[in-house]
C-alpha positions as CSV (number, residue, x, y, z in Angstrom):
1,M,-19.5,-41.0,19.3
2,T,-18.1,-38.2,17.5
3,T,-14.5,-37.6,16.9
4,L,-14.9,-33.5,16.8
5,A,-14.2,-31.5,19.9
6,E,-17.2,-31.3,22.9
7,S,-17.1,-27.8,23.2
8,Y,-17.8,-27.7,19.6
9,N,-20.9,-30.4,20.0
10,T,-23.6,-27.8,18.7
11,S,-21.9,-28.4,14.6
12,A,-24.5,-31.4,14.3
13,T,-27.4,-29.9,15.1
14,S,-26.8,-26.8,14.2
15,A,-24.0,-25.5,11.7
16,V,-24.4,-21.7,12.1
17,T,-24.6,-21.9,15.9
18,A,-21.1,-23.5,15.9
19,V,-19.4,-20.8,13.7
20,E,-21.3,-18.1,15.7
21,T,-20.1,-20.2,18.9
22,A,-16.3,-19.9,17.3
23,A,-16.6,-16.3,16.4
24,M,-17.5,-14.8,19.4
25,R,-14.6,-16.9,21.3
26,K,-12.4,-15.5,18.6
27,A,-13.6,-11.8,19.5
28,A,-13.5,-12.1,22.8
29,K,-9.6,-13.4,22.5
30,Y,-8.9,-10.1,21.2
31,V,-11.3,-7.6,23.2
32,T,-8.0,-6.1,24.2
33,L,-6.8,-4.7,21.1
34,P,-6.0,-1.2,20.6
35,N,-8.8,0.7,18.7
36,T,-6.2,1.0,15.9
37,Y,-7.0,-2.3,14.7
38,A,-10.3,-4.0,13.0
39,F,-10.9,-7.5,14.2
40,Q,-12.7,-9.4,11.8
41,P,-13.0,-12.9,12.4
42,I,-12.7,-15.8,9.5
43,V,-14.1,-19.1,10.5
44,L,-12.7,-22.4,8.3
45,E,-13.7,-25.6,9.2
46,T,-12.1,-28.7,8.1
47,L,-12.0,-32.3,9.2
48,G,-8.2,-33.1,7.8
49,P,-5.3,-31.2,6.5
50,M,-5.6,-28.1,4.2
51,N,-4.8,-28.1,0.5
52,A,-2.5,-26.4,-1.4
53,S,-4.8,-24.3,-3.1
54,A,-6.6,-22.6,0.7
55,I,-3.1,-22.5,2.4
56,E,-2.6,-19.7,-0.8
57,L,-6.0,-18.3,-0.3
58,L,-5.1,-17.5,3.1
59,S,-1.4,-16.3,2.5
60,D,-2.7,-14.4,-0.6
61,L,-5.4,-13.0,1.6
62,G,-2.6,-12.0,4.7
63,R,-0.5,-9.8,1.6
64,R,-3.2,-7.9,0.9
65,I,-4.4,-7.1,4.5
66,S,-0.9,-6.1,4.9
67,S,-0.2,-4.5,2.0
68,Y,-3.4,-2.6,2.7
69,S,-3.1,-2.0,6.3
70,G,0.9,-1.5,5.9
71,D,1.4,-3.9,9.1
72,E,3.6,-6.6,8.5
73,K,1.8,-8.6,11.5
74,A,-1.3,-9.2,9.3
75,E,0.7,-11.1,6.9
76,S,1.7,-13.8,9.3
77,S,-1.6,-13.8,11.9
78,A,-3.9,-14.5,9.2
79,A,-2.5,-17.9,8.1
80,L,-2.8,-19.2,11.3
């Protein structure tokens, strides 16, 4: 018995497969973005709440992407 989502049951046998599946799902979700956007999935795995340093890492990444791209939405979407 597992407490993980059934859709990710492959992670028990292959972590790479679970990551690839998650990346493909995200790419499919954002396939309709205009060509002016570059989509790069970032996968984090956790079995509990993220600690302060992980949240700060994501916030910093969002700020840097926003600063580089000039897109204010990049900062907020990176922290999701």
